[in-house]
Legacy VTK file of the C-alpha trace (Angstrom):
# vtk DataFile Version 3.0
C-alpha trace
ASCII
DATASET POLYDATA
POINTS 171 float
75.387 30.379 137.414
74.884 32.759 134.642
76.958 36.018 134.187
75.445 39.031 132.544
78.224 40.038 130.115
81.473 38.931 128.329
83.458 41.173 130.671
82.121 39.075 133.640
83.407 35.921 131.864
86.934 37.334 131.544
88.104 36.543 135.045
86.317 33.123 135.157
87.815 31.769 131.875
91.179 33.582 131.930
90.482 34.893 128.460
90.387 38.672 127.648
87.003 40.162 126.984
88.405 41.242 123.555
89.092 37.547 122.484
85.902 36.565 123.896
83.931 39.106 121.880
85.705 37.830 118.796
84.849 34.183 119.614
81.212 35.358 120.102
81.020 37.124 116.811
82.582 34.047 114.971
79.821 31.908 116.580
82.178 29.752 118.621
79.824 30.158 121.602
76.310 31.716 122.059
74.391 33.644 124.820
71.654 31.995 126.839
68.082 32.331 125.678
67.221 34.682 128.572
70.528 36.727 128.083
73.965 36.332 129.703
76.403 33.454 129.536
76.904 30.208 131.403
80.677 29.909 132.062
80.629 26.058 131.822
78.904 26.042 128.440
81.169 28.763 127.059
84.214 26.801 128.278
82.954 23.563 126.803
82.100 25.337 123.465
85.574 26.891 123.267
87.298 23.601 124.277
85.652 22.017 121.215
87.383 24.647 119.009
90.597 24.994 120.720
92.679 23.553 123.773
92.391 26.266 126.548
95.242 24.513 128.490
97.672 25.276 125.672
99.895 28.309 126.505
99.201 31.451 124.444
101.506 31.744 121.470
101.379 35.575 121.892
103.137 35.388 125.216
105.809 32.728 124.326
106.502 34.165 120.755
110.122 35.346 120.598
110.648 38.787 118.886
112.138 38.519 115.341
115.993 38.994 115.361
116.841 42.243 113.689
118.668 41.929 110.350
121.282 44.210 111.671
122.667 43.930 115.082
122.119 46.985 117.320
124.853 49.539 116.928
126.535 51.308 119.654
126.301 55.201 119.340
130.137 55.177 120.220
130.904 53.028 117.135
133.229 55.316 114.987
132.340 53.627 111.755
128.615 54.130 112.033
128.941 57.510 113.590
130.793 58.726 110.596
128.440 57.073 108.311
125.405 58.845 110.095
127.143 62.187 109.903
127.788 61.741 106.240
124.179 60.867 105.600
123.089 63.947 107.588
125.456 66.273 105.713
124.238 64.717 102.461
120.528 65.322 103.241
121.366 68.826 104.240
123.083 69.473 100.958
120.235 67.943 99.067
117.688 70.193 100.839
119.816 73.238 100.237
120.127 72.380 96.579
116.352 71.786 96.199
115.704 75.154 97.996
117.951 76.921 95.639
116.397 75.335 92.549
113.016 76.338 93.728
114.150 79.912 94.296
115.789 80.007 90.924
112.465 78.884 89.270
110.600 81.484 91.201
113.001 84.170 90.124
114.171 84.944 93.434
117.744 83.742 92.776
120.217 85.119 90.250
123.399 83.602 88.848
126.648 84.987 90.376
127.949 85.982 86.907
124.935 88.103 86.274
125.152 89.867 89.564
128.900 90.543 89.036
128.311 91.937 85.528
125.455 94.263 86.794
127.563 95.633 89.675
130.461 96.209 87.402
128.316 98.395 85.080
126.931 100.218 88.083
130.510 101.006 89.483
131.722 102.001 86.024
128.967 104.432 85.575
129.437 105.921 89.048
133.136 106.330 88.469
132.591 107.961 85.011
130.102 110.436 86.434
132.215 111.340 89.440
135.317 111.911 87.262
133.277 114.374 85.182
132.408 116.476 88.091
135.578 118.616 88.009
135.114 119.272 84.308
131.614 120.415 84.886
132.069 122.479 88.056
135.538 124.122 87.550
134.381 126.937 85.193
131.468 127.870 87.528
133.590 127.467 90.696
136.162 129.893 89.225
133.612 132.506 88.785
132.237 132.296 92.307
133.911 134.276 95.025
131.689 133.111 97.954
132.787 129.804 99.635
129.180 128.981 100.679
127.942 129.560 97.174
130.763 127.226 95.802
129.868 124.574 98.450
126.062 124.739 97.552
126.964 124.338 93.820
129.104 121.246 94.470
126.429 119.816 96.865
123.656 120.248 94.243
125.784 118.606 91.543
126.632 115.615 93.630
122.970 115.287 94.788
121.800 115.356 90.974
124.531 112.763 90.193
123.397 110.359 92.899
119.616 110.914 92.170
120.366 110.168 88.446
122.388 107.016 89.292
119.566 105.692 91.654
116.889 106.334 88.935
119.046 104.496 86.306
119.598 101.595 88.775
115.817 101.463 89.586
114.974 101.493 85.935
117.424 98.950 85.073
116.073 96.563 87.687
LINES 1 172
171 0 1 2 3 4 5 6 7 8 9 10 11 12 13 14 15 16 17 18 19 20 21 22 23 24 25 26 27 28 29 30 31 32 33 34 35 36 37 38 39 40 41 42 43 44 45 46 47 48 49 50 51 52 53 54 55 56 57 58 59 60 61 62 63 64 65 66 67 68 69 70 71 72 73 74 75 76 77 78 79 80 81 82 83 84 85 86 87 88 89 90 91 92 93 94 95 96 97 98 99 100 101 102 103 104 105 106 107 108 109 110 111 112 113 114 115 116 117 118 119 120 121 122 123 124 125 126 127 128 129 130 131 132 133 134 135 136 137 138 139 140 141 142 143 144 145 146 147 148 149 150 151 152 153 154 155 156 157 158 159 160 161 162 163 164 165 166 167 168 169 170
């Protein structure tokens, strides 16, 4: 009896078609001259190379024992260790992100920011404290309340505009 393919040999020999194809490629058996395979000849050829009655090593092989025994997730020691590792990795990622932003110029030192804000606040304070000296002579001469209010409003807006322009130019 001749079977047409290696797949047809599989159930007759009890060997997977993948292994049969490997054996065929390695020349452990050959196809018949007219094509197809004679199961008895294939079995005899494979028997010369290996004992087919011997159980497969793949099925009987025991899995390698892990170097570390499996750890219960409820184990407090390993739980603390894993939390510490996670925190360390988060800190490392934050530090690397901050370093990158600092190199790109997107991040400033806290001391520089405090110094700049201190200068801005000092400038605003000084200009606001000058308003009474600047406005009092003119306010004394004005008798209309609306005119006095408009004069103060105009001076405050000029002060704020000047401060914003100075801040924009400084940046």
